[in-house]
C-alpha positions, 0 to 999 in steps of 0.5 A: 500500500502506497501512502501519500501525505501531499496532494502532489504525491497522491496524484503521482500515485493515481496517475495511471488510474482510470477510475479510482474508487475512494473511501474517505474516513477520519481513521480509528477504523473498524469493520464498517470502514473495511467493508467500504474498502472491500466494496470500493475495490469492486468498483474501480481500477484502484482503491484509495482511502483517506484518513483525515480528522476534519476540524471544520465539522466539529463544534467548539465543545465537541471531541476534535482534540480527543477523537481517537487517532490510531494510525499504525492500526489503521494502516495495518487494517487497510493494507490487509484489506487490499487498499492500494493508496492511503491519503493521509494529509496533514491539516496544513496540506488541506487547509494551507490558509484559513478556509474562507471559501466553503461549500454551503449545502442546501439548508432544506436538507442540511439544517434539519436533524443533524444540522439542527443539533450540530450547526455548520456540521454539513458545511464542514463535511461538504467543504472537506469532501469537495477538497478530497474529491478534487485531490483524488479525482482531478483530471479523471473522466470518472470515479466512484466514492463510497460512503456508509449509510449509517451517516444517512443524511451525510450521504444525501448531502454528498449526493446532492453536492455531486449532482449540483456541481456535475462532478463525474463521480458516482456516489455509492452507499453501503448498508450499515455494518452492525454488531451481532446484537444490532448496534451500528458500528461506530468509532465512537462506540469505543467511548462506551463503558461496558454497561453503556455498551450493553444498553447501546443496542436500545437505540436501534431497537427503538428505531425499529419499533418506531418504523414498525409503528409508522408502517402499521399506521398506514394512511393515518401516518401524517396525523399519527406521526408526532405522537409516535415519535414523542412516545419513542423519545419518551421510552428512550429517555426513561432508560436514561438516554438523552435523545435529540431526535427519533423521527420518521422521514421520507427517504428522498429528501428527509422531509415529513412523509406522506402515506405511501412514501418510502421511509427511513427512521433516524435517531440521535441520542446521548448515552452518558457522554457519548452521542450515537446516531443510527437509521433504518430504512423501512 
């Protein structure tokens, strides 16, 4: 596996690639990330992963400085998975100046759910993803980028950005990897205590129950949904969680659903000091 720390080095390594397949990460890799790499290898002629902890998508009170950085283990995992090129830029490489030009996503998509509770998050995501895309795909007629569906809203924001900027990049979403008990794999699961880890599966169970209730409501869904969501939030709160949202939305744009719309159930909640997110298409 080749490792590039500068954009120039990366482009040298990718010179012969016709269709790179790219997996952006923030490191601290787990089986979910490796599944993305495995999938990417089937989509392009060269597999590229990046490790970069992006300061722009952390709020001032969030865990940028303490976010786990596991460089040696990450490199070993990527190499074992067959990754061809790892792009691991220093912060000054991607942000040589203060980033005053930023990609501002559509507020109708980016200012709800995660965007409501983490203002500016999707601006930081969109800006760094655009910069990474320019580093990886510059001069390429086509490429593909692979994202996990666990970050469902993020995947939608990136898809819309690529479409609106007419980038020659296929965005491929991969189903969420889960532990045997159903907990969505996440780098932040490592923050959980043993007792919290046992409890953490309740988030996915709450989403599943909410989704089932939404489907069962049929044509009455629009009128019944506020009550169903409030009940799901209250049940999780009674278990000691601090939920930000448990909600049912239509898949196409994350707006409030009408009867018959394809649905996705999304949730975010704090368990102790750890904030977890998850979603289920139903």
